[in-house]
C-alpha positions as CSV (number, residue, x, y, z in Angstrom):
1,K,-8.5,13.5,-3.7
2,E,-11.1,13.1,-1.3
3,H,-11.3,9.5,-1.8
4,L,-7.6,9.3,-0.2
5,F,-8.9,10.9,3.3
6,F,-9.1,8.1,5.8
7,T,-11.4,10.0,8.0
8,N,-14.2,9.4,5.0
9,Y,-13.9,5.9,5.1
10,I,-14.1,5.8,9.1
11,A,-17.4,8.1,8.9
12,T,-18.6,5.5,6.4
13,V,-17.8,2.4,8.3
14,E,-19.6,4.0,11.6
15,K,-22.7,4.7,9.3
16,L,-22.9,1.2,8.2
17,F,-22.1,-0.8,11.4
18,T,-23.3,-0.5,15.4
19,K,-19.8,-0.5,16.3
20,K,-16.7,1.8,15.8
21,P,-14.1,0.6,13.6
22,I,-10.7,-0.7,15.3
23,I,-8.0,1.5,13.3
24,L,-4.7,-0.8,13.0
25,F,-1.6,1.0,11.9
26,Y,1.2,-0.9,9.6
27,D,3.9,0.7,11.7
28,D,2.4,-1.7,14.9
29,L,2.6,-4.5,12.4
30,R,6.3,-4.2,11.4
31,K,7.4,-3.4,15.0
32,D,5.6,-6.3,16.8
33,P,3.9,-8.8,14.5
34,M,2.8,-11.1,17.1
35,G,1.8,-8.7,19.5
36,F,-0.4,-7.2,16.2
37,F,-1.9,-10.4,15.8
38,D,-2.6,-11.0,19.4
39,Y,-4.3,-7.8,19.4
40,I,-6.7,-8.6,16.6
41,A,-7.4,-12.0,18.1
42,K,-8.5,-10.3,21.4
43,Q,-10.4,-7.8,19.9
44,I,-12.2,-10.8,17.5
45,G,-12.5,-13.2,20.2
46,V,-10.2,-16.0,18.8
47,K,-7.4,-17.9,19.7
48,Y,-4.6,-19.2,17.2
49,N,-1.5,-21.2,17.1
50,K,1.3,-18.6,17.3
51,D,3.8,-21.5,16.1
52,K,1.8,-21.8,12.8
53,V,2.2,-18.1,12.2
54,D,5.1,-17.7,9.2
55,L,6.4,-14.2,9.4
56,S,8.6,-14.6,6.2
57,S,8.3,-12.3,3.5
58,K,6.2,-13.8,0.4
59,H,6.0,-10.6,-2.1
60,K,8.8,-8.4,-1.2
61,S,8.7,-4.9,-2.6
62,Y,10.3,-3.7,-5.7
63,S,13.7,-2.3,-5.5
64,E,14.1,1.4,-6.2
65,K,16.1,0.9,-9.6
66,Q,12.9,-1.6,-10.5
67,L,10.4,1.2,-9.9
68,K,12.7,3.8,-11.7
69,A,12.9,1.3,-14.8
70,L,8.9,0.9,-14.6
71,A,8.4,4.8,-14.7
72,K,10.9,5.3,-17.4
73,V,9.0,2.5,-19.5
74,G,5.8,3.8,-18.3
75,K,6.6,7.5,-20.1
76,R,6.7,5.7,-23.2
77,I,4.2,3.0,-23.1
78,N,0.6,3.5,-21.5
79,L,0.8,0.6,-18.8
80,R,-2.5,1.1,-17.4
81,K,-5.2,-1.8,-17.7
82,E,-7.9,0.4,-18.7
83,T,-9.8,-0.4,-22.2
84,R,-12.8,1.3,-23.8
85,H,-13.9,-1.9,-25.1
86,K,-14.6,-4.7,-22.0
87,A,-14.3,-7.2,-25.0
88,F,-10.5,-6.2,-25.2
89,Y,-10.0,-5.9,-21.3
90,Q,-8.2,-9.4,-21.1
91,L,-6.0,-8.9,-23.8
92,R,-5.1,-5.4,-22.8
93,R,-4.3,-6.8,-19.0
94,F,-2.1,-9.6,-20.6
95,Y,-0.2,-7.0,-22.7
96,T,0.5,-4.5,-19.7
97,N,1.4,-7.0,-17.5
98,M,3.7,-8.7,-19.8
99,I,5.8,-5.3,-20.2
100,R,5.2,-4.2,-16.5
101,Y,6.8,-7.8,-15.0
102,S,9.0,-8.2,-18.0
103,T,10.8,-4.7,-17.1
104,L,10.9,-5.3,-13.2
105,Y,12.5,-8.6,-13.9
106,I,15.0,-7.2,-16.0
107,A,15.8,-4.3,-14.2
108,A,16.4,-6.4,-11.1
109,L,19.5,-7.9,-13.1
110,L,20.8,-4.6,-14.3
111,P,23.7,-2.8,-12.7
112,D,22.8,-0.2,-10.1
113,R,25.2,2.3,-11.8
114,W,22.8,2.3,-15.0
115,F,20.3,4.4,-12.5
116,N,20.4,7.9,-11.5
117,D,20.4,8.8,-7.8
118,E,17.4,11.0,-8.2
119,P,14.7,10.1,-5.8
120,L,11.6,8.3,-7.1
121,I,9.3,11.2,-5.9
122,K,10.8,14.4,-5.4
123,P,11.1,15.7,-1.9
124,E,9.0,18.8,-2.2
125,E,6.1,16.8,-3.8
126,L,6.2,14.6,-0.9
127,N,6.2,16.9,1.5
128,A,3.2,18.6,-0.2
129,V,1.5,15.2,-0.2
130,K,2.3,15.1,3.7
131,E,1.3,18.2,4.2
132,Y,-2.2,18.1,2.3
133,Y,-3.1,14.9,4.5
134,A,-1.3,15.8,8.0
135,E,-4.7,17.0,9.5
136,D,-6.4,13.8,8.1
137,W,-3.7,11.6,9.3
138,Q,-3.5,13.4,12.9
139,T,-7.2,12.9,13.1
140,V,-7.4,9.1,12.6
141,I,-4.4,9.0,15.3
142,E,-6.3,10.5,17.7
143,Y,-9.6,8.5,16.6
144,A,-7.7,5.1,17.1
145,K,-6.4,6.5,20.9
146,K,-9.9,7.3,21.7
147,N,-12.0,4.6,20.3
148,N,-9.6,1.5,19.8
149,P,-10.3,-0.9,22.8
150,E,-7.2,-2.0,25.1
């Protein structure tokens, strides 16, 4: 769990570099993509052609029913790519990817009624995770407010 704390990464970057890291938030990118790019360009001192920026989606996230199908298959088949023998890694990777992507593709074609209404993540589990990392997240937000250049 320790490796999931953002503040640990910030501390590591501060040790390795002379300047403080700039903290970027995905929500800012979603809210105002061009403003987000303008901010980055300003911070690193470059210009870019806004007309050449393509904001169309390239790889959309999977739907909820696709993820539910994958979770169901994952309970029966180990879809992790790890293997004890490095020589078999590529074979194992091919096998797991074949099952994973076939499941995702087929699930997209299935009717919604075949899937239950249960949430992917139980609300109490999601709240427990949010609670566990809340202090770390708040620290990151405060760090960004204090240290991010205008």
